[in-house]
C-alpha positions as CSV (number, residue, x, y, z in Angstrom):
1,X,99.2,89.8,133.8
2,X,101.0,86.9,132.2
3,X,103.5,85.6,134.8
4,X,106.0,84.8,132.0
5,X,106.6,88.6,131.6
6,X,107.9,89.0,135.1
7,X,110.3,86.1,134.5
8,X,111.6,87.6,131.2
9,X,111.5,91.3,131.9
10,X,113.6,93.4,129.5
11,X,117.3,92.7,130.0
12,X,117.0,90.7,133.1
13,X,118.0,87.3,131.7
14,X,120.8,88.7,129.6
15,X,119.2,88.0,126.3
16,X,117.9,90.4,123.7
17,X,114.3,91.7,124.4
18,X,111.7,91.3,121.7
19,X,109.5,94.4,121.0
20,X,106.8,93.8,118.4
21,X,105.7,96.6,116.0
22,X,102.0,96.4,115.5
23,X,101.7,98.9,112.7
24,X,100.8,96.3,110.1
25,X,97.9,95.1,112.2
26,X,96.6,98.7,112.1
27,X,97.2,98.9,108.4
28,X,94.9,95.9,107.7
29,X,92.3,97.2,110.1
30,X,92.2,100.6,108.3
31,X,91.2,99.0,105.0
32,X,87.6,98.6,106.4
33,X,85.5,100.4,109.0
34,X,84.8,97.3,111.2
35,X,87.6,97.8,113.7
36,X,89.1,94.4,113.0
37,X,91.7,93.2,113.5
38,X,92.0,95.0,116.8
39,X,95.4,96.5,117.5
40,X,95.0,96.3,121.3
41,X,93.8,92.7,121.0
42,X,96.9,91.9,119.0
43,X,99.1,93.6,121.5
44,X,97.6,91.6,124.4
45,X,98.1,88.3,122.6
46,X,101.6,89.2,121.7
47,X,102.4,90.1,125.3
48,X,100.7,87.0,126.6
49,X,102.9,84.9,124.3
50,X,106.0,86.3,125.9
51,X,107.1,89.4,124.0
52,X,108.8,92.0,126.2
53,X,107.4,95.1,124.5
54,X,105.2,96.8,122.0
55,X,106.4,99.3,119.3
56,X,104.3,101.7,117.3
57,X,105.3,104.2,114.6
58,X,102.4,106.7,114.3
59,X,102.9,108.7,111.1
60,X,101.2,112.1,110.6
61,X,98.8,110.7,107.9
62,X,97.6,107.9,110.3
63,X,97.8,105.4,107.4
64,X,98.3,102.6,110.0
65,X,98.7,103.5,113.7
66,X,96.2,106.3,114.7
67,X,96.6,108.6,117.6
68,X,93.8,106.8,119.4
69,X,95.8,103.5,119.1
70,X,98.8,105.2,120.8
71,X,96.7,106.1,123.9
72,X,94.7,102.8,124.0
73,X,98.0,100.8,123.9
74,X,99.4,103.0,126.7
75,X,96.3,102.1,128.8
76,X,96.7,98.4,128.0
77,X,100.4,98.4,129.0
78,X,99.5,99.6,132.4
79,X,98.4,96.0,133.0
80,X,101.9,94.8,132.0
81,X,104.3,96.7,134.3
82,X,107.4,94.7,133.1
83,X,106.7,95.3,129.4
84,X,108.1,98.2,127.5
85,X,106.3,100.7,125.3
86,X,108.4,102.1,122.4
87,X,107.0,105.0,120.3
88,X,108.9,105.7,117.1
89,X,108.7,108.6,114.8
90,X,110.2,111.9,113.6
91,X,110.4,114.3,116.5
92,X,110.0,117.2,114.1
93,X,106.6,115.9,113.0
94,X,104.1,114.4,115.4
95,X,106.2,112.3,117.7
96,X,106.8,114.8,120.5
97,X,103.1,115.3,121.1
98,X,102.8,111.6,121.9
99,X,105.9,111.6,124.1
100,X,104.7,114.5,126.2
101,X,101.2,113.0,126.7
102,X,102.0,109.3,127.0
103,X,105.6,109.3,128.4
104,X,106.5,105.8,127.1
105,X,109.5,103.9,128.3
106,X,111.4,104.6,125.1
107,X,111.2,107.1,122.2
108,X,113.0,106.2,119.0
109,X,113.7,109.2,116.9
110,X,113.5,108.3,113.1
111,X,114.3,110.8,110.3
112,X,111.3,110.0,108.1
113,X,109.7,112.4,105.7
114,X,106.0,112.9,106.1
115,X,104.9,110.7,103.2
116,X,107.8,108.2,103.5
117,X,106.8,104.6,102.6
118,X,109.0,103.1,105.3
119,X,112.0,104.0,107.3
120,X,115.1,103.8,105.1
121,X,118.0,105.7,106.6
122,X,119.4,106.9,109.9
123,X,120.3,110.3,111.2
124,X,123.2,112.1,109.8
125,X,125.6,112.8,112.6
126,X,127.2,115.1,113.6
127,X,125.2,117.3,111.1
128,X,121.9,116.7,113.0
129,X,123.2,117.0,116.5
130,X,122.3,120.7,117.1
131,X,118.6,120.3,116.1
132,X,118.2,116.9,117.9
133,X,119.8,117.8,121.2
134,X,117.0,120.1,122.6
135,X,114.3,117.4,121.8
136,X,116.5,114.7,123.3
137,X,117.0,116.7,126.4
138,X,113.2,117.4,126.7
139,X,112.4,113.7,126.2
140,X,114.8,112.6,128.8
141,X,113.5,115.2,131.2
142,X,110.1,113.5,131.0
143,X,111.8,110.2,132.1
144,X,111.7,108.7,128.6
145,X,114.7,106.8,127.2
146,X,115.9,108.1,123.8
147,X,117.1,105.9,121.0
148,X,118.3,107.3,117.6
149,X,117.7,105.3,114.4
150,X,121.1,105.0,112.8
151,X,122.9,103.4,109.9
152,X,125.8,101.1,110.9
153,X,128.5,103.8,110.7
154,X,130.9,103.2,113.6
155,X,132.3,106.8,113.7
156,X,128.7,108.2,114.1
157,X,128.1,106.4,117.4
158,X,130.2,108.8,119.6
159,X,128.2,111.7,118.0
160,X,124.9,110.0,119.0
161,X,126.2,109.8,122.5
162,X,127.3,113.5,122.4
163,X,123.8,114.4,121.3
164,X,122.5,112.9,124.5
165,X,121.0,109.6,123.2
166,X,120.8,106.6,125.5
167,X,120.6,104.1,122.7
168,X,120.9,103.7,119.0
169,X,118.7,101.5,116.9
170,X,120.8,100.0,114.1
171,X,118.9,100.1,110.8
172,X,119.2,96.5,109.6
173,X,117.7,96.5,106.1
174,X,121.2,96.2,104.5
175,X,122.0,93.2,106.7
176,X,118.7,91.5,105.8
177,X,119.2,92.1,102.1
178,X,122.7,90.7,102.2
179,X,122.0,87.7,104.5
180,X,122.9,84.4,102.8
181,X,124.6,86.2,99.9
182,X,128.4,86.4,99.2
183,X,128.5,89.9,100.5
184,X,126.7,89.0,103.7
185,X,129.8,88.6,105.9
186,X,131.2,92.0,105.0
187,X,127.9,93.7,105.6
188,X,127.4,92.0,108.9
189,X,130.9,93.1,109.9
190,X,129.8,96.7,109.6
191,X,127.1,96.1,112.2
192,X,129.5,94.4,114.5
193,X,131.9,97.4,114.3
194,X,129.0,99.8,114.8
195,X,127.7,98.0,117.8
196,X,131.2,97.8,119.3
197,X,131.6,101.6,118.7
198,X,128.2,102.3,120.3
199,X,129.0,100.2,123.4
200,X,132.4,101.9,123.7
201,X,130.7,105.3,123.6
202,X,128.4,104.3,126.5
203,X,125.3,103.6,124.4
204,X,123.0,100.7,124.5
205,X,122.1,99.0,121.2
206,X,118.8,98.2,119.6
207,X,118.2,96.9,116.1
208,X,115.4,96.7,113.6
209,X,114.0,96.6,110.1
210,X,113.5,93.5,108.0
211,X,114.7,91.2,110.8
212,X,113.0,87.8,110.5
213,X,113.0,84.2,111.7
214,X,115.5,83.5,108.8
215,X,118.1,86.1,109.8
216,X,117.6,87.1,113.4
217,X,119.7,84.3,115.1
218,X,122.7,85.0,112.9
219,X,122.5,88.7,113.6
220,X,122.4,88.3,117.4
221,X,125.2,85.7,117.4
222,X,127.5,88.1,115.7
223,X,126.5,91.6,116.9
224,X,127.5,92.2,120.5
225,X,125.3,93.8,123.2
226,X,121.9,94.0,121.4
227,X,119.5,95.0,124.1
228,X,116.3,94.9,122.0
229,X,115.1,94.1,118.5
230,X,111.9,95.7,117.1
231,X,110.2,93.5,114.6
232,X,107.0,94.2,112.8
233,X,106.5,93.3,109.1
234,X,108.0,89.8,109.1
235,X,106.5,88.9,112.5
236,X,103.0,90.0,111.6
237,X,103.2,88.3,108.2
238,X,104.3,85.1,110.0
239,X,101.4,85.5,112.4
240,X,98.9,85.3,109.5
241,X,100.0,81.7,109.1
242,X,101.0,80.7,112.5
243,X,99.0,82.9,114.9
244,X,100.4,85.5,117.3
245,X,101.2,83.0,120.0
246,X,103.3,80.5,118.1
247,X,105.0,83.3,116.1
248,X,106.2,85.2,119.1
249,X,107.4,82.0,120.7
250,X,109.3,81.1,117.5
251,X,111.0,84.5,117.5
252,X,111.9,84.0,121.1
253,X,113.4,80.6,120.1
254,X,115.5,82.4,117.5
255,X,116.8,84.7,120.2
256,X,117.4,81.8,122.6
257,X,119.4,80.0,119.9
258,X,121.6,83.0,119.4
259,X,122.6,82.9,123.1
260,X,123.0,79.1,123.4
261,X,126.5,77.7,123.6
262,X,127.9,76.8,120.2
263,X,129.5,73.4,119.6
264,X,133.3,73.4,119.5
265,X,134.8,73.5,116.1
266,X,136.8,70.4,115.2
């Protein structure tokens, strides 16, 4: 095990944890029948570089992460007791089977349709509470933390808590699209308000979708109490140029800058 992981275990140093989504590694592998690039090899290199967790989103059609990957990564993570395993998906499709068998540290419930290209919206609360609550209760009874994928709607956060969730993952595509544009400040303010509402309701806060080296620091400087970011597409794209090790270290530098003291304004 890399000793860096023990020193930077999730949440212990007060900074946001980095969980890397390896779906895109699997997507590239699936274009041929050679088994390369290896998903487990990628995960090992990512953890060795200092990431605090691994995320997968196995969809029913297995177009990227396969069921076998889920179990192989679970076995790999036994070597990394301070790293976190986060399995995402729709609990009304195939997610619950994995949760029951693997019992990861965290299950992120996402309201995807079966053939959806990528996650593009959060749960509708309170409308979805009654159907979610039994699965949330079951998941928590297995010792697995539950996070709900949510749009940045402050008034929905109390409903997420009422459903039994431990965390929410704020869907950040709107922030990423607006970053650096005139509307960026107003969009970011919605995430600040949503995070504040989540924390006030007793939830912890995760975030993910289209976060990158260009926008991550600004997000974490503004949005309070983000326990974990889950980053896949941009990070794996960067790794094609920089390699896994330097890419993970650079994302960690982005996080570190967000928590560094800011110079006083004149």
